[in-house]
C-alpha angles and dihedrals in degrees: 000000000000122000122240088260089066091056091054094055119106112264092243092057093048091048092051092052093046092049093049093046093047091050093049097046092041092055100037107020125232101292096050096034112115126221087200090061092045092051093046095049092046092048095238136116114265090233091059090064088069089057088061102037134026093233145327092288091053090054092048092049090052091052090050090051092050091048091050091051091047094048092044092053092050092050093046089054091050095044098047098082096039116115097247094155095049101035111011097169093045090050090049090052091050091048094051092050089050088050090056090046092053092060092044089055097040109052094178091058089047093050093046091049089052091048091052098045100037098042110131097204105092096205092052095044094049094047095049095041088054088061095044095043091061089064094044093049095047096048098039094046088056089051092053092045091054089052091054092047093052093045095244093111118052114248090220095049121113097263091179090059090048091050092048091052092049092050090049098045102040096071090043091054091049094049105033094048091053103032119055121230100035100095118051095169116041098033090228094166094056102033113016093164094060093041094052091046089055093049094048091048089057092050091046091052092047101041108014125105116260090234086063091077098270119135113237110238117246113245111220116219114251116254 
């Protein structure tokens, strides 16, 4: 995370560095991203970057944090008027399609998400995912809690398993729907509406209340 020196920089200088770093990492990923290019495009000395961040990974983690905050704010604005209490699973479907649409309309966020999730360096991927996962867990746990409160999600369901699946699937939806070749099963890139409907139907069957129109599975007697 940034040093105190970063916080004392003029806003214009911070914005220039962030914009240059986002552009570089979005186009080249973390491993090939160049601090020299970032410094040049931002109009600062390369050495000054180390006054603001411990290292290249620290800068990348900060950008991932900023992107997560930005994306989270956009999704919160979209989700606020949705009819979660009346039609939780329909609202979730709408929200997931809006999630896909956000990345379609914001190529920098898409590229940074790809850089985070497809990074080959384990140390880098773990460090940055730790930052990003905090945002995922906070927002998605609230989503599950609201489903329980409205009666759409069973109180006795395995909420941890639901949360884990959401954390796993959300990045895949963002990437596979907007980057061809990542989804050989659901055809997310060609028909995201149908793909999302299938995914939500599975979650509804697994975690939804039976009064919500889901057929209770038949338990076979043990042999």
